[in-house]
C-alpha positions as CSV (number, residue, x, y, z in Angstrom):
1,M,0.2,0.1,0.1
2,K,1.0,3.5,-0.8
3,T,-0.1,7.0,0.7
4,F,-0.3,10.3,-1.4
5,L,-0.6,13.1,0.7
6,K,-1.2,16.6,-0.2
7,I,-1.4,19.1,1.9
8,N,-1.7,23.0,2.5
9,P,1.5,24.3,3.8
10,Q,-0.5,26.0,6.4
11,Y,-0.8,22.6,8.1
12,N,2.5,20.6,7.6
13,H,2.3,20.2,11.2
14,L,0.0,17.9,11.2
15,Q,1.2,15.9,8.3
16,S,1.7,12.8,10.7
17,Y,-2.0,12.9,11.9
18,L,-3.2,13.4,8.5
19,S,-1.0,10.7,6.6
20,E,-2.4,8.1,9.4
21,M,-5.8,9.3,8.6
22,P,-7.0,6.0,6.5
23,A,-6.2,4.1,9.5
24,T,-7.8,6.2,12.2
25,F,-10.5,7.1,10.3
26,A,-12.9,4.5,11.1
27,D,-13.0,4.6,15.2
28,S,-12.0,8.7,15.0
29,G,-14.7,11.8,15.2
30,E,-18.5,12.3,14.9
31,T,-20.3,10.8,11.8
32,I,-22.3,13.9,10.6
33,F,-23.2,11.9,7.6
34,R,-23.2,8.6,6.2
35,G,-24.8,7.8,3.0
36,R,-22.2,6.4,-0.3
37,N,-19.7,8.8,1.2
38,E,-19.0,9.0,5.0
39,I,-18.3,12.1,6.6
40,K,-16.5,13.2,10.0
41,R,-16.0,15.6,12.6
42,M,-13.0,15.4,13.6
43,L,-10.7,17.4,16.5
44,A,-7.0,17.6,15.4
45,P,-4.2,17.1,17.6
46,D,-3.3,20.8,17.9
47,G,-7.3,21.7,18.2
48,T,-7.8,22.1,14.9
49,E,-11.8,21.3,14.2
50,L,-11.5,19.4,10.8
51,V,-14.3,18.3,8.4
52,V,-12.8,14.8,6.8
53,K,-14.9,13.2,4.0
54,H,-14.0,9.2,2.8
55,F,-15.0,9.0,-0.8
56,A,-16.9,5.4,-1.0
57,R,-15.0,2.8,-3.2
58,L,-15.4,3.1,-6.6
59,P,-15.5,0.5,-9.2
60,L,-12.6,-1.1,-10.6
61,F,-12.7,0.8,-14.3
62,R,-13.3,4.2,-12.3
63,R,-10.7,3.5,-9.7
64,L,-8.4,3.0,-13.0
65,I,-9.4,6.1,-14.4
66,Y,-8.3,8.2,-11.1
67,S,-5.2,6.1,-11.0
68,T,-4.1,7.3,-14.3
69,V,-5.8,9.9,-16.7
70,S,-7.8,12.2,-14.0
71,R,-7.5,13.0,-11.0
72,S,-9.7,11.5,-7.5
73,K,-12.6,13.1,-6.2
74,A,-10.4,13.8,-3.0
75,R,-7.8,16.2,-5.2
76,R,-10.3,17.9,-7.0
77,A,-12.1,18.9,-3.9
78,F,-8.3,20.2,-2.7
79,D,-7.5,21.8,-5.4
80,F,-11.0,23.0,-6.4
81,G,-11.1,24.5,-3.2
82,N,-8.3,26.2,-3.5
83,R,-9.2,27.6,-6.8
84,F,-12.2,29.2,-5.6
85,I,-10.5,30.4,-2.8
86,S,-8.4,32.6,-5.2
87,L,-11.4,33.7,-7.9
88,G,-12.6,35.4,-4.3
89,F,-15.6,32.7,-3.3
90,N,-15.6,31.4,0.5
91,T,-15.5,27.6,0.8
92,P,-13.7,25.8,3.9
93,T,-10.2,26.2,3.6
94,P,-8.8,22.4,2.4
95,V,-6.4,21.0,4.5
96,A,-5.3,17.7,2.4
97,C,-6.6,15.5,0.6
98,V,-5.0,11.7,1.4
99,E,-5.1,8.9,-1.0
100,I,-4.4,5.3,-0.9
101,S,-3.1,3.1,-4.0
102,S,-2.2,-0.7,-4.2
103,K,-0.2,-1.5,-7.2
104,G,-0.3,1.4,-8.6
105,I,-4.5,1.6,-8.6
106,L,-6.2,3.9,-6.3
107,T,-8.3,2.5,-3.1
108,D,-9.3,4.7,-1.1
109,A,-9.7,8.7,-1.0
110,Y,-10.2,11.3,2.0
111,F,-10.7,15.5,2.0
112,V,-9.9,17.4,4.8
113,C,-11.0,20.7,5.0
114,L,-11.5,22.9,7.9
115,H,-14.7,22.8,9.8
116,S,-17.6,25.8,8.8
117,D,-20.5,26.7,11.2
118,F,-22.4,28.1,8.3
119,T,-26.1,26.4,7.5
120,P,-26.9,24.9,4.4
121,L,-29.7,27.1,2.4
122,F,-31.9,24.4,2.3
123,E,-34.0,24.9,5.4
124,P,-35.0,29.1,4.7
125,L,-35.3,28.4,1.4
126,V,-37.0,25.2,0.1
127,N,-38.5,23.7,3.4
128,A,-39.8,27.1,4.7
129,D,-43.5,28.2,3.8
130,R,-42.6,31.4,2.5
131,F,-39.1,31.6,1.5
132,D,-36.6,34.1,2.9
133,T,-36.6,36.4,-0.7
134,A,-33.3,38.2,0.5
135,L,-31.5,35.0,0.3
136,A,-32.9,34.2,-2.4
137,D,-31.5,37.5,-4.1
138,N,-28.1,36.3,-2.0
139,V,-28.2,33.2,-4.0
140,A,-29.0,34.7,-7.5
141,A,-26.0,36.9,-6.8
142,L,-23.9,34.2,-6.1
143,M,-24.6,32.3,-9.1
144,N,-24.0,35.2,-11.1
145,N,-20.6,36.0,-9.6
146,L,-19.6,32.3,-10.1
147,H,-20.6,32.4,-13.8
148,R,-19.2,35.7,-14.4
149,S,-15.8,34.4,-13.0
150,G,-15.8,31.2,-15.4
151,A,-17.0,28.9,-12.5
152,I,-19.2,26.3,-12.8
153,H,-20.3,24.5,-9.3
154,G,-20.9,21.1,-10.3
155,D,-24.2,20.5,-7.9
156,P,-25.0,24.1,-6.5
157,N,-28.1,22.4,-4.9
158,L,-29.1,24.5,-1.7
159,N,-27.7,21.6,0.7
160,N,-24.1,22.7,-0.9
161,I,-24.6,26.5,-0.4
162,L,-24.4,27.4,3.2
163,Y,-24.8,31.0,4.5
164,K,-24.5,32.8,7.8
165,V,-25.6,35.6,8.9
166,S,-23.4,38.1,10.9
167,D,-25.2,40.4,14.0
168,D,-25.0,43.8,11.4
169,G,-27.4,41.5,9.6
170,S,-24.8,41.1,6.2
171,V,-25.4,37.7,4.6
172,A,-22.3,35.3,4.2
173,M,-22.1,32.2,1.8
174,T,-19.9,29.3,1.8
175,L,-19.6,26.7,-1.1
176,I,-19.1,22.8,-0.3
177,D,-18.8,19.7,-2.3
178,T,-17.1,21.6,-4.8
179,N,-14.9,18.3,-6.5
180,R,-17.7,18.6,-9.6
181,S,-16.6,21.7,-10.3
182,H,-15.8,23.4,-14.0
183,F,-13.5,26.3,-14.6
184,G,-13.5,28.2,-17.9
185,R,-12.5,32.0,-19.5
186,K,-16.1,32.4,-20.6
187,L,-18.9,30.2,-20.2
188,S,-22.1,30.3,-23.0
189,T,-26.1,31.5,-21.8
190,R,-27.2,27.8,-22.0
191,R,-24.6,26.7,-19.6
192,R,-25.0,28.7,-17.1
193,L,-28.6,28.4,-16.8
194,K,-28.3,25.0,-17.2
195,N,-26.3,25.2,-14.0
196,L,-28.4,27.8,-12.5
197,M,-31.3,25.1,-13.2
198,R,-29.7,22.8,-10.5
199,V,-30.3,24.9,-7.4
200,S,-33.9,23.9,-6.8
201,H,-36.9,22.1,-8.0
202,R,-39.2,24.8,-5.8
203,R,-40.5,27.3,-8.7
204,D,-41.8,30.0,-6.5
205,L,-38.1,29.9,-5.1
206,M,-36.6,29.4,-8.9
207,Q,-38.6,32.1,-10.3
208,R,-37.4,34.6,-7.4
209,I,-33.6,33.4,-8.2
210,V,-33.5,33.0,-11.9
211,G,-35.5,36.6,-12.6
212,R,-32.8,38.0,-10.1
213,Y,-29.8,36.3,-11.6
214,A,-31.5,37.6,-15.2
215,E,-31.6,41.1,-13.8
216,L,-27.8,41.1,-12.8
217,S,-26.9,39.2,-16.1
218,G,-28.6,41.5,-18.4
219,L,-30.5,39.0,-19.4
220,D,-34.5,38.8,-20.4
221,P,-36.0,37.7,-17.0
222,A,-39.5,36.5,-18.5
223,K,-37.6,34.9,-20.9
224,T,-34.9,33.3,-19.0
225,I,-37.4,32.1,-16.3
226,D,-39.1,30.3,-19.3
227,K,-36.0,28.7,-20.3
228,V,-35.0,27.7,-17.0
229,F,-38.2,26.3,-16.1
230,K,-38.1,24.0,-19.8
231,M,-34.8,22.5,-18.5
232,L,-36.1,21.5,-15.4
233,E,-38.9,20.3,-16.6
234,H,-36.9,18.2,-19.6
235,F,-34.8,17.0,-16.5
236,E,-37.4,15.7,-14.3
237,R,-39.1,14.0,-17.0
238,N,-36.0,12.1,-17.8
239,R,-35.4,11.0,-14.1
240,R,-38.7,9.7,-13.4
241,I,-38.2,7.9,-16.7
242,R,-34.3,6.7,-15.3
243,H,-36.7,5.8,-12.0
244,R,-39.2,3.6,-13.9
245,L,-36.9,1.7,-15.7
246,K,-34.4,0.9,-12.7
247,S,-37.8,0.0,-11.0
248,V,-38.9,-2.7,-13.7
249,L,-35.1,-3.9,-13.8
250,L,-34.9,-4.7,-10.0
251,R,-38.4,-6.2,-10.5
252,R,-37.4,-8.6,-12.9
253,S,-34.1,-9.3,-11.4
254,S,-35.9,-10.3,-8.3
255,D,-38.6,-12.8,-10.0
């Protein structure tokens, strides 16, 4: 087994602790999410609060890809986090990525960043009977600024955009789960709207966000809302079809 560690120079003093992460992860920290991936909050020996994401083990073909022609999800999370910060956007400071390989093939990957006390926007915007219009406008401004900079967050749903309100009422936002992001010089309008479409499925909320985004971007609000809603309907229709096909295949395989 071989361990690869890419570390933020500010945290070189944690090199030994981070290198041992694959061996200590299972019995350390507090699990804050467990699904396909597992995320834990941990306290480093120097008292630094960390969040560690252990990516699910992938099929052999995908591991071969990440071992040769592409970066692992952990390494992309580290690199893209730093890229967002360099562009002036907030994201929990990347601390390290740790990769384990056997015979040159990736077997395990971890991404480590600083813990953030920001809160997901899902509750005040999606689950609320009346969503917070000021927060919705802030999301529109954030998405516009991201796209102006050439950045595409790969999954900008409102669990991956966190916020915090200061004592003076100002709102700060931070991005998480950035490993599927893309960066370019200039984005087409279609690509920008397709990315914006992924923010939420709640129609009244999206009407507010997309309309405000259009105003900030110099687009026609009514036409832009119509385009995004058509994209969203197409996306949801395809998802329903995939789910039905999956259900049929599962039933047949169990017969």
